[in-house]
Steps between C-alpha positions, in 0.01 A plus 500: 500500500614855426395622846716241678803586285451868574476442876804270498705761313407778742574289807838408355579870443399578859733233643786624279455856628493386861814289450690788339399733785615249760836454326552876459368618836615827661620631165222750437284316247191690390331275247561190287346446156502191278479511120488230235757542223595271209830406667339407832379684811603855587501605866527875566603601853439865592729626775680814615822306575588313181859434608385292799261299285765419237772422754872485441560416133135392462522219755147552638347498152678179400396317817142619461473386136628151592253474788208605278593239237512215748208593726244633252615319182563821307688449174683830460418754777642845434522738795494873428552782751277810495636792699274729702637852514309634801418247770264737686258503205459121515246377755660158557843646569351757737317225693819293525688811615253550786516131592881491509510822708258354753703180526816705548384769747208319667143606562591788732596724207222404260363858482835642399541228236154568356544877481850478352399259224189707427700822457750323274215380277353851473842653430540258209202662328207278599155661511393312813598212726335289770681260735305272736692310770291246689602270782603499863677834500583656733281320757390139537166574333488503120437839339514663160699818447440703184750744352379703205600809307399666173216410263402136453205360306288246688248401233447508127711395204798708616505313832500163324746568217702799621564442872784259582439267794720247680521297819786378716553345845759548773584242765547659844513369855136592557392316186452559130435860392311566177579796274275633224620771264299692240651784300402703196795569264545839332427367149135415577255685274210623711167578332458827692842641416483811279798661327478869406690588184721807530507577125327819383174452317521629141210717383376450144321779309184361345407660164120539477325361192311718248161390631602604851610841368165560325305405811708737713439787249123438504500508876686832502258661245198382695644639819550846337136525372347420833481806720575455861196462712445743779399378830138575580475738792197528717306822444428690814131576557422873542404589847155667528497802728227497751260798465350626814119505467333780700229410739137554385345832613127496573323830429151547626278666237214727610148359474264711278130497585211527263422853610825615361664572823767312655433307808 
């Protein structure tokens, strides 16, 4: 079955990686990749100390190739060394650095170790870093101590593909201490990053078409013919002067009798 062959191939690659790491321990190995080539199998070892991996006159490489041939039945394994320029931008090397420092100085100085490694990572140009140390430090009860600095994505596609994560363990007198490291390298492209161009914007003079010219002329002629409208003002109503009306005067007229005399 194709599925069984695929699973057997992946399990074989896993055991090869673990064997190479055990043979080249404490050398600063970041990652191991396996590739199929026409001549055989190609094993790429990424490290920041290639001289220790190769050994004197390539002795370590020769011994490792012989062991891989006999133990895993590889026909022609070819080991290649990939150098890492900055170890503080690699999560696995940073985790191993914290683990080796804890084993060397003990759990009493774990805060100083965490802060020092964190500042070194940020000085190397990383956008953000998070270091979690969990275990029986400094007391007999297990705790988790978190050291963080900068900007670090926790979700989304950038968190899955852009953030580098690694784990390591340190063996102390109080027990095994676990170290988790997550860092965001400076070459990560964030979706909310905006770059403002400093170049001057060139202005282009647009020549109007003939139809546009005719329309503008018609508008100007129409504007000249129309007289400006005056604003309608409210006419004030004339005030009517009040004329004083004199009071009515009652005059008594004399009564004339029939005899011709007045009464």
